[in-house]
C-alpha positions in Angstrom: -7.2 48.4 12.9 -6.6 45.0 14.2 -9.0 43.7 11.7 -7.0 45.2 8.7 -3.7 44.0 10.1 -5.2 40.4 10.2 -6.4 40.4 6.6 -2.9 41.7 5.7 -1.4 38.7 7.6 -3.9 36.3 6.0 -3.2 37.7 2.3 0.6 37.2 3.0 0.3 33.8 3.9 -1.8 33.0 0.8 0.6 34.8 -1.5 3.6 32.7 0.1 1.5 29.5 -0.3 0.9 30.2 -4.0 4.5 31.2 -4.4 5.6 27.9 -2.9 3.1 25.8 -5.1 4.3 27.7 -8.2 7.6 27.3 -7.7 7.9 23.6 -7.6 5.2 23.4 -10.6 4.4 25.1 -13.8 1.8 27.6 -13.6 -1.6 25.6 -14.7 -4.0 26.6 -17.5 -7.9 27.2 -16.8 -8.9 23.6 -17.9 -5.9 22.0 -15.4 -7.7 23.8 -12.7 -11.3 22.4 -13.4 -10.0 18.9 -14.5 -8.2 18.6 -11.0 -11.0 20.2 -9.1 -13.5 17.9 -10.8 -11.3 14.9 -10.1 -10.8 16.1 -6.3 -14.2 16.5 -5.9 -14.7 13.0 -7.3 -12.4 11.3 -5.3 -13.7 12.9 -1.8 -16.9 11.7 -2.5 -16.1 8.2 -3.0 -13.8 7.9 -0.2 -16.2 9.8 2.3 -19.5 8.7 1.2 -20.8 6.4 4.1 -17.6 5.8 5.3 -18.8 4.3 8.6 -21.0 1.6 7.7 -19.0 -1.2 7.0 -17.9 -3.7 9.8 -14.7 -3.2 11.3 -12.1 -5.6 10.3 -9.7 -7.0 13.3 -6.9 -4.3 12.2 -9.0 -1.5 12.0 -10.4 -2.1 15.5 -7.1 -2.3 17.1 -5.8 0.6 15.6 -8.6 2.6 16.4 -8.6 1.4 19.9 -5.4 2.4 20.6 -6.1 5.7 19.2 -9.1 6.3 21.4 -7.2 5.2 24.4 -4.6 7.8 23.4 -7.0 10.6 23.1 -8.8 9.6 26.3 -5.5 10.4 28.0 -4.3 6.4 28.7 -1.2 7.1 26.5 0.3 5.2 23.9 3.5 2.6 23.6 5.1 1.6 20.3 4.6 -1.8 19.5 6.1 -2.6 16.0 3.6 -5.2 15.4 1.3 -2.5 14.9 3.8 -0.6 12.7 4.9 3.0 13.1 3.0 5.2 15.9 2.0 8.4 13.2 -1.4 6.7 12.4 -2.7 6.3 16.3 -1.4 10.1 17.2 -3.0 11.4 14.1 -6.6 9.6 14.7 -6.2 10.5 18.4 -6.4 14.2 17.4 -9.4 13.6 15.1 -11.3 11.5 18.2 -10.2 14.5 20.6 -11.5 17.2 18.2 -14.5 15.2 16.6 -15.5 12.3 18.7 -15.0 8.8 18.3 -16.9 6.8 16.4 -16.6 4.4 13.3 -16.9 7.0 10.6 -14.1 9.4 12.6 -12.0 6.4 12.8 -11.5 6.2 9.2 -11.3 10.2 8.5 -7.5 10.1 8.5 -7.6 7.5 5.5 -9.8 8.8 3.3 -8.4 12.3 3.7 -4.8 10.3 3.1 -6.4 9.0 -0.1 -8.0 12.3 -1.2 -4.7 13.9 -1.0 -2.9 11.2 -2.6 -5.2 11.8 -5.6 -3.9 15.6 -5.9 -0.1 14.8 -6.0 0.3 14.2 -9.6 -0.5 18.3 -9.9 3.2 18.9 -8.5 4.9 16.1 -11.0 3.5 18.1 -14.3 6.8 19.1 -15.4 7.8 15.1 -16.0 4.1 13.4 -16.1 2.7 16.6 -18.7 -0.4 18.5 -18.3 -2.6 15.7 -19.4 -0.4 12.7 -18.0 -0.5 14.4 -14.7 -4.8 14.8 -14.7 -5.0 11.3 -16.3 -3.0 10.0 -13.5 -4.7 11.8 -10.8 -7.8 10.4 -12.3 -6.3 6.7 -12.2 -5.5 6.9 -8.5 -9.4 8.6 -7.7 -10.9 5.1 -9.2 -8.3 2.5 -8.5 -10.4 -0.1 -6.7 -7.4 -0.6 -4.6 -6.6 2.8 -3.4 -10.3 3.4 -3.1 -10.9 0.4 -0.8 -7.8 1.0 1.4 -8.5 4.7 1.4 -11.7 3.6 3.3 -10.0 1.6 5.5 -8.0 2.0 8.7 -4.5 0.8 7.9 -1.7 2.6 7.5 -0.9 1.8 3.8 -2.6 4.5 2.1 -0.8 6.9 4.2 2.5 5.2 2.8 1.4 5.7 -0.5 1.0 9.5 0.1 4.6 9.7 1.3 6.1 7.6 -1.3 4.5 9.6 -3.9 5.8 13.1 -2.3 8.9 11.4 -1.8 9.5 10.9 -5.5 8.0 14.6 -6.1 10.9 15.8 -4.0 13.4 13.8 -5.5 12.7 14.8 -9.1 12.3 18.6 -8.5 15.7 18.5 -6.5 16.8 16.7 -9.6 15.6 19.4 -12.0 16.9 22.1 -10.2 19.1 21.5 -7.1 17.1 23.9 -4.7 17.8 22.9 -1.3 14.0 23.3 -0.2 13.4 19.9 -1.8 16.0 18.3 0.7 14.1 20.0 3.7 10.7 18.8 2.3 12.2 15.2 1.7 13.6 15.0 5.5 10.0 15.8 6.8 8.5 13.4 4.3 10.9 10.7 5.0 10.4 10.9 8.6 6.7 10.5 8.6 7.3 7.5 6.3 9.6 6.1 8.8 7.3 6.9 11.7 4.2 5.0 9.7 5.3 1.7 8.7 8.5 -0.5 7.8 7.9 -0.5 4.2 9.7 3.2 4.1 12.7 0.6 4.2 11.9 -0.7 0.8 10.9 2.6 -0.5 14.4 4.2 0.5 15.8 1.1 -0.9 14.4 1.5 -4.5 15.3 5.0 -4.5 18.7 4.7 -3.4 19.2 1.9 -6.0 18.1 4.1 -8.8 20.3 6.7 -7.7 23.5 4.6 -7.0 23.4 2.9 -10.3 24.4 6.1 -12.3 27.3 6.6 -9.8 28.5 2.8 -10.3 28.6 3.1 -13.6 30.3 6.5 -13.7 33.1 5.0 -11.6 33.4 1.9 -14.1 33.7 3.6 -17.5 37.3 4.7 -16.5 37.9 1.5 -14.5 37.1 -0.4 -17.6 39.6 1.8 -19.6 42.3 0.7 -17.7 41.8 -2.9 -17.9 43.5 -4.7 -20.6 43.0 -8.3 -20.4 43.7 -10.7 -23.3 42.4 -14.4 -24.0 44.6 -17.0 -24.1 47.6 -14.5 -22.7 46.8 -13.5 -19.5 46.2 -16.1 -16.5 43.8 -16.1 -14.2 45.8 -14.7 -11.0 47.2 -12.3 -13.7 43.9 -11.0 -14.8 42.7 -10.6 -10.9 45.8 -8.7 -9.8 45.2 -6.4 -13.0 41.3 -5.8 -12.3 42.3 -4.9 -8.5 45.3 -2.9 -9.6 43.3 -1.0 -12.2 40.3 -0.3 -9.6 42.8 1.0 -7.0 44.5 3.2 -9.5 40.9 4.3 -10.8 39.6 5.4 -7.3 43.1 7.4 -6.8 42.4 9.3 -10.1 39.0 10.0 -9.5 39.9 11.3 -5.8 36.0 11.1 -5.0 34.8 13.6 -2.4 31.6 13.9 -0.7 31.2 17.6 -0.7 28.0 18.7 -2.6 29.9 21.1 -4.5 31.6 18.4 -6.5 29.3 15.8 -7.0 26.1 15.4 -9.0 22.7 16.0 -7.7 21.9 12.3 -7.9 24.9 11.3 -5.8 23.7 14.3 -3.3 20.4 12.9 -3.0 21.8 9.4 -2.4 23.8 10.5 0.4 21.1 12.4 1.7 19.1 9.4 1.9 22.0 7.0 3.5 22.5 10.0 6.1 19.1 9.7 7.2 18.5 6.3 7.0 21.4 4.5 7.8 21.0 4.4 11.8 17.6 2.8 11.3 18.9 0.1 9.4 21.0 -1.2 12.4 18.6 -3.8 13.2 19.5 -5.5 9.5 22.3 -7.1 11.5 19.6 -9.7 12.6 19.4 -11.0 9.0 22.6 -12.6 9.8 22.3 -14.0 13.0 21.1 -17.5 11.4 24.1 -17.6 8.9 27.6 -18.6 9.4 28.8 -15.3 9.7 27.0 -14.7 13.3 25.6 -18.1 13.8 28.5 -19.4 15.6 28.5 -16.7 18.0 24.9 -17.8 19.7 23.8 -13.9 19.9 20.3 -13.1 19.4 19.8 -9.8 17.5 16.3 -10.2 16.9 14.4 -12.4 19.3 11.5 -14.5 17.6 10.3 -15.5 21.5 6.9 -14.1 22.3 8.0 -14.3 26.0 10.3 -11.2 25.4 9.6 -8.2 22.9 9.9 -9.7 19.5 12.3 -8.3 17.3 14.8 -7.1 20.2 18.2 -8.1 21.3 19.0 -10.5 23.8 21.7 -10.7 26.3 25.4 -9.7 24.9 23.5 -8.6 21.4 22.1 -5.5 23.2 25.6 -4.3 24.3 26.7 -4.8 20.7 23.2 -3.5 19.2 24.1 -0.2 21.3 27.4 0.0 19.8 26.1 -0.6 16.3 23.6 2.4 16.5 25.8 4.6 18.1 28.2 3.9 15.2 26.2 4.5 12.4 25.1 7.7 13.9 28.4 8.6 14.1 28.8 7.5 10.5 25.6 9.7 9.4 26.8 12.9 11.1 30.0 12.3 9.5 28.1 12.1 5.9 26.5 15.2 6.9 29.3 17.2 7.7 31.2 15.8 4.6 28.5 16.4 2.4 27.0 19.5 3.1 28.9 21.3 6.0 26.3 24.3 6.4 23.2 22.5 6.2 23.8 18.8 6.9 22.9 19.2 10.3 19.8 20.8 9.3 18.4 17.6 7.6 19.6 15.5 10.1 18.0 17.5 12.9 14.5 18.1 11.1 14.3 14.3 10.4 15.4 12.9 14.0 13.3 15.5 15.4 10.0 14.7 14.0 11.0 10.8 14.3 11.8 11.3 18.0 8.5 13.2 18.8 6.4 10.6 16.9 8.1 7.7 18.3 8.0 9.1 21.7 4.6 10.1 21.8 5.6 13.6 22.1 8.2 12.7 24.8 5.7 10.8 26.9 7.4 7.4 25.9 11.2 7.3 25.4 11.1 3.5 25.1 9.8 4.2 21.6 13.3 5.5 20.8 14.9 1.9 21.3 11.8 0.4 20.1 11.9 2.4 16.9 15.5 2.5 16.5 16.1 -1.5 16.7 12.9 -3.5 17.1 10.6 -1.9 14.0 12.7 -3.6 11.7 14.0 -6.4 14.0 10.4 -7.6 14.1 9.6 -7.8 10.6 12.8 -9.6 10.1 11.9 -12.3 12.3 8.4 -12.4 11.0 9.8 -13.4 7.4 10.1 -16.7 8.7 6.7 -16.7 10.2 5.4 -15.9 6.4 2.1 -14.4 7.7 -0.6 -15.3 5.0 1.3 -17.9 3.3 0.4 -16.8 -0.3 2.1 -18.5 -3.3 4.7 -15.9 -5.3 2.0 -15.4 -8.1 -0.3 -13.8 -5.2 -0.3 -10.4 -6.6 -0.4 -11.2 -10.2 -3.7 -13.1 -9.5 -5.1 -9.9 -7.2 -3.8 -7.4 -10.4 -6.0 -9.4 -12.8 -9.1 -8.9 -10.8 -8.7 -5.1 -9.6 -5.8 -3.2 -11.2 -5.9 -4.8 -15.0 -6.1 -1.2 -16.1 -2.4 0.2 -15.0 -0.9 -3.3 -15.1 -1.9 -3.8 -18.9 -1.1 -0.4 -19.8 1.9 0.2 -17.3 3.3 -3.1 -19.3 2.8 -1.7 -22.8 4.4 1.4 -21.3 7.5 -0.6 -20.5 7.9 -1.6 -23.8 7.3 1.9 -25.4 10.0 3.5 -23.1 12.4 0.7 -23.0 14.8 2.4 -25.8 13.4 6.0 -24.9 15.9 8.2 -23.0 13.2 9.8 -21.2 14.9 9.3 -18.0 12.0 9.9 -15.6 10.3 7.2 -17.7 13.2 5.1 -16.9 12.8 5.6 -13.3 9.1 4.8 -13.1 10.0 1.2 -15.2 12.7 0.9 -12.4 10.4 1.8 -9.5 7.7 -0.4 -11.0 9.8 -3.8 -11.4 11.6 -3.4 -8.3 8.7 -3.0 -6.1 6.8 -6.1 -7.8 10.1 -7.9 -7.1 10.4 -6.9 -3.6 6.7 -7.4 -2.4 6.7 -11.0 -4.6 10.2 -11.9 -2.7 8.8 -10.6 0.7 7.2 -13.9 2.7 4.3 -11.7 3.9 1.7 -10.8 1.2 -1.4 -9.3 2.0 -4.1 -7.5 -0.1 -3.4 -4.3 1.4 0.1 -4.4 -0.2 -1.0 -4.2 -3.5 -1.5 -0.5 -2.7 2.5 -0.2 -3.2 2.6 -2.0 -6.4 -0.6 -0.2 -7.8 1.1 3.4 -7.3 4.0 3.2 -9.8 2.3 1.5 -12.2 -0.6 3.9 -12.3 1.8 6.7 -12.7 3.6 4.8 -15.4 0.5 4.2 -17.1 -0.7 7.9 -16.7 2.6 9.1 -18.3 2.4 6.8 -21.2 -1.3 7.8 -22.0 -0.3 11.4 -21.8 2.7 11.4 -24.0 0.5 9.6 -26.5 -2.2 12.0 -26.3 0.2 15.2 -26.9 2.4 13.3 -29.7 -0.4 12.4 -31.7 -1.3 13.9 -35.3 -4.8 14.6 -34.6 -5.2 16.2 -37.9 -4.0 13.0 -39.8 -6.3 11.0 -37.6 -9.5 13.1 -38.2 -8.8 13.2 -42.1 -8.4 10.0 -42.7 -11.2 8.4 -40.6 -9.0 7.0 -38.0 -11.7 9.0 -35.2 -13.7 5.8 -36.2 -11.8 3.7 -33.9 -13.7 4.9 -31.1 -16.4 2.9 -32.4 -14.4 -0.1 -33.7 -12.4 -0.8 -30.6 -15.3 -1.3 -28.5 -17.1 -3.0 -31.1 -14.3 -5.6 -31.5 -14.1 -5.8 -27.8 -17.8 -6.5 -27.6 -17.6 -9.2 -30.2 -14.5 -11.1 -29.0 -16.0 -10.8 -25.4 -19.3 -12.3 -26.2 -17.6 -14.9 -28.4 -15.5 -16.0 -25.5 -18.6 -16.3 -23.3 -20.5 -18.5 -26.2 -17.3 -20.6 -26.6 -17.6 -21.8 -22.7 -21.3 -21.6 -22.3 -23.1 -24.8 -21.7 -25.9 -24.1 -24.4 -24.6 -23.6 -27.9 -26.3 -20.8 -29.7 -25.7 -21.4 -33.6 -27.7 -18.1 -34.8 -25.5 -16.2 -32.1 -22.7 -17.6 -33.0 -23.2 -16.9 -36.9 -24.2 -13.5 -36.3 -20.8 -13.0 -33.8 -18.9 -14.5 -36.7 -20.5 -12.3 -39.3 -19.8 -9.0 -36.8 -16.1 -10.1 -36.5 -15.9 -10.2 -40.5 -17.3 -6.7 -41.0 -15.2 -5.4 -38.0 -12.2 -6.9 -39.6 -13.1 -5.6 -43.0 -13.5 -2.1 -41.8 -10.5 -2.1 -40.0 -8.4 -3.4 -43.2 -9.9 -0.4 -44.8 -8.7 2.3 -42.1 -5.2 0.8 -42.6 -5.1 1.4 -46.5 -5.8 5.1 -45.6 -4.0 5.4 -42.4 -0.6 4.4 -41.4 -0.5 1.5 -38.8 1.7 3.4 -36.4 -0.8 6.1 -36.4 -4.0 4.0 -35.5 -2.2 1.7 -32.8 -1.6 4.6 -30.5 -5.0 6.1 -31.1 -6.7 2.9 -30.2 -5.3 2.8 -26.8 -7.9 6.0 -25.8 -11.0 3.7 -26.6 -9.3 0.6 -25.1 -8.3 2.7 -22.2 -11.9 4.0 -21.7 -13.4 0.3 -21.6 -10.7 -0.5 -19.3 -11.5 2.2 -16.9 -15.4 1.6 -17.2 -14.6 -1.9 -16.0 -12.3 -0.5 -13.1 -15.0 1.9 -11.9 -17.7 -1.1 -11.7 -14.9 -3.1 -10.0 -14.1 -0.1 -7.6 -17.8 0.2 -6.6 -18.6 -3.1 -6.1 -15.8 -3.9 -3.7 -15.6 -0.8 -1.6 -19.7 -0.6 -0.9 -21.7 -3.8 -2.3 -19.0 -6.2 -1.1 -17.2 -4.1 1.2 -17.1 -6.6 4.5 -18.1 -9.8 2.0 -15.1 -12.2 1.1 -16.4 -12.8 -2.3 -13.8 -10.2 -3.1 -10.0 -11.4 -2.8 -9.3 -7.7 -1.6 -11.0 -8.6 1.6 -8.6 -10.4 3.9 -10.1 -12.4 6.8 -12.8 -9.9 7.3 -15.1 -9.5 10.5 -18.6 -10.6 9.6 -21.7 -7.9 9.4 -23.7 -10.2 11.9 -21.3 -8.9 14.2 -22.2 -5.1 13.8 -26.0 -6.3 13.9 -25.0 -8.1 16.9 -23.4 -4.9 18.4 -26.8 -2.9 17.6 -28.9 -5.2 19.8 -26.2 -4.9 22.4 -26.7 -1.1 22.6 -30.5 -1.4 22.4 -29.9 -3.7 25.7 -27.6 -1.2 27.4 -30.3 1.4 26.7 -33.0 -0.2 28.3 -31.4 -1.4 31.1 -31.5 0.3 34.4 -27.5 -0.8 35.5 -24.5 -1.2 33.5 -24.6 -4.9 31.9 -21.8 -7.1 32.5 -20.6 -8.7 29.1 -18.3 -11.6 29.0 -16.4 -11.7 25.7 -14.3 -14.9 24.8 -10.7 -14.2 23.8 -10.3 -17.5 21.8 -8.6 -17.2 18.3 -8.3 -13.1 19.0 -12.1 -12.8 19.4 -11.4 -9.7 21.7 -11.2 -7.6 18.2 -13.5 -5.9 17.0 -15.7 -6.1 20.7 -12.7 -4.0 22.5 -13.6 -1.1 20.0 -17.3 -1.6 19.8 -17.6 -1.9 23.4 -14.8 0.5 24.4 -17.7 3.1 26.6 -19.0 -0.2 28.2 -18.6 -0.1 31.7 -18.7 -3.7 32.8 -16.7 -6.0 30.1 -14.3 -8.8 30.8 -12.0 -10.4 28.1 -11.9 -14.3 29.3 -9.2 -16.9 28.1 -11.7 -19.5 27.7 -9.1 -22.1 26.4 -7.9 -22.5 29.7 -10.3 -24.3 32.6 -13.1 -22.2 33.7 -15.3 -22.5 37.1 -18.6 -21.8 37.9 -17.9 -17.9 38.8 -16.5 -17.4 35.4 -19.6 -16.0 33.8 -21.4 -14.6 37.4 -23.9 -12.0 36.7 -23.2 -11.5 33.0 -25.9 -10.3 30.9 -24.1 -11.1 27.4 -21.8 -13.9 26.7 -19.9 -13.8 23.4 -18.3 -17.4 23.0 -16.3 -18.9 20.4 -18.5 -22.1 19.2 -15.5 -24.6 19.9 -15.8 -23.6 23.6 -19.7 -23.9 23.7 -19.4 -27.3 25.6 -17.2 -26.1 28.5 -20.3 -23.4 29.8 -23.1 -25.9 28.4 -23.4 -27.6 31.6 -23.2 -24.5 33.8 -25.4 -22.0 31.6 -28.0 -24.4 30.3 -30.6 -23.7 33.2 -30.6 -20.1 32.8 -33.0 -18.4 30.9 -30.5 -17.6 27.6 -31.5 -16.4 24.2 -28.7 -17.7 22.2 -27.5 -16.7 18.9 -25.3 -18.1 16.2 -23.5 -15.9 14.2 -20.4 -15.7 11.6 -17.8 -13.7 13.4 -15.0 -14.1 10.8 -14.9 -15.0 7.5 -12.4 -14.9 4.5 -12.2 -15.9 0.7 -12.0 -19.5 -0.2 -8.1 -19.6 -0.9 -8.1 -23.1 -2.4 -9.6 -21.7 -5.6 -6.2 -20.2 -6.6 -3.8 -21.9 -4.4 -1.0 -24.5 -5.7 -1.3 -23.6 -9.3 1.5 -24.8 -11.3 2.3 -24.4 -15.1 1.0 -27.6 -16.0 -2.3 -27.0 -14.4 -2.5 -23.6 -16.1 -1.9 -24.8 -19.2 -4.5 -27.4 -18.6 -7.1 -24.9 -17.5 -6.5 -23.0 -20.5 -8.4 -25.7 -22.4 -11.0 -26.3 -19.7 -14.3 -25.1 -20.8 -15.5 -25.7 -17.2 -12.8 -23.8 -15.7 -12.8 -20.8 -17.9 -16.8 -20.6 -17.0 -16.0 -20.3 -13.5 -13.4 -17.6 -14.2 -15.5 -15.7 -16.1 -18.5 -15.8 -13.9 -16.2 -14.5 -10.7 -14.2 -12.0 -12.9 -17.7 -10.4 -14.1 -20.1 -10.8 -11.2 -18.0 -12.5 -8.2 -20.1 -16.0 -8.8 -18.8 -19.1 -7.4 -16.9 -18.4 -4.5 -19.7 -17.8 -1.7 -20.7 -21.4 -1.1 -17.0 -21.8 0.0 -16.3 -18.9 2.1 -14.4 -19.8 5.3 -15.7 -18.8 8.6 -15.2 -18.9 12.4 -18.9 -18.8 14.3 -19.5 -17.5 17.5 -22.5 -18.0 19.8 -23.9 -15.1 21.7 -26.0 -15.6 24.7 -28.2 -13.1 25.7 -30.0 -12.9 29.0 -33.9 -13.5 27.9 -35.5 -11.0 30.4 -33.3 -8.1 29.3 -33.8 -9.6 25.6 -37.7 -9.8 26.0 -37.9 -6.3 27.2 -36.0 -4.5 24.2 
């Protein structure tokens, strides 16, 4: 009887889940299930395969170490330098359930990357059935998304929350059901608890929603103005504009009640209501401007001696007043907009947010740091400009890794620019504004390319889906247009080989003549096809073989970057990476610990952040000391140490003390990075010169195809590892 009741409850639960899923998306056809499941399996294999093999990056080890501490019962305190607490708490749960190791430390991000691939399924009403599958496939194969789905940073989590929020927005705009506002409150809380880029996401969505609202107010405002050139003075014109604007507002009688305003305006008020208090620290932007510089108030402190991003002195009191005022305004908006449910959304959002930032009520300081310091820290960091990359950094990265969505997305922008498809216009707005925001931001890192790539993938997926759906297949088949499936790859191959021949150091006359003859045949066959089939019919169909070529190249780039060169900075996407030699050294340390009868004392030089990733790798070692060796040391610094890991520039400090001891020394590349001089300091003049320089083009092509030409210029920081010789010999 008990088993029957459990079975009935389980059946009802499955039914309710199916009901929710199918209520937010059309019922899928059998081929959609097959396609989605196939893409999901492919994405899972790509993300979970050999997940723990790559050496841990500095940031990965930091995130994993503090997650491990939390899982071990040592608690966690929010630090805006490491972004939101959510990833630490989720990782801690994984460690608690499955144990702490390199593979498990990346499970969260691989899972998020797999979930991201599934999300276009819920946008099928707007992307189309085919478009959603293409978008999912693009998300699964994207080199950037694949790499950072196998990387312990929270950017892939933000991609999930961003796309989920877009889904909720458009579902609400389509049918106005309040369930999407509840879901939005949950997703938005998770986003703000993950990373400060949530502010950008909210600003982009809010900007899209506010434009129609302003436009609707501007139409009657414009109609009330009657200004004639050469007949109205400037003061009179200003008075008339002000009077007309005020009259317009009185006539319109603007109300916040959701019963009287559009769904766009409702969702805009919803975003403002939830995020307004969290934006209180934007006040710190004004502290160095004439608006506040005279006050000598510090709303976001940049001094490492204090909590970076927090207010100091009298600014702390004002900051509290600002936060409380914004909370009151949010409550007022919620009550005025939707008296019956506004407080529900506020309660859901801030309950989740407070639980996460206080690490489930164990760290109440997290409320203050999350409410002000999160944003304040990154406002201050804009002056630091970490990474110090040129403005065109993402253009270079995109051309190497995300050429598929960027090329198709650019074509799609031209295709949809005069189209009345509102969702397509939103995607264009999302793509352009995201690219502008991250280009303007002073901190530029390869993992931020995740945020730029996402909207371009969605736009290109919709574009290809619309082309395939609207195509006249019967006309194409009957007039030989299907030959484009062969014609486009042949044209691409011929042009590609011709470009290689042009920049080659060895001129092959016979190969050149052969390629020229092939190009003539291809051109002639293309002209014959145009005589039978209209150009505007062939052009959309030619996007299919063109896209297939780009997908094949994308898969090659993604596999190479994530597996062959995952921790080798011949890839631009690999940023200041820990060398694989560190992992080999760690294996030797573990072997020595295994054969030793007592815990080995290990001394780690902290110079230049060398604590990481050793703090993660040595988390279970019982006798490890981390030393600031840039300061003076004495004869007892390394007393009884069996293993010493030392920054190379500090070698001379200990040679006098340790040279007489039986040490087995090993020099390793501790950290290495891509040779940035290869793309820095570009100007329009230099770019034009490079276009006509055969040597430069040959280098660019060699790198783009095989990542050649940069390995000899990789920058490194070396470490010297001293092993006690007696122990080393007994391994």
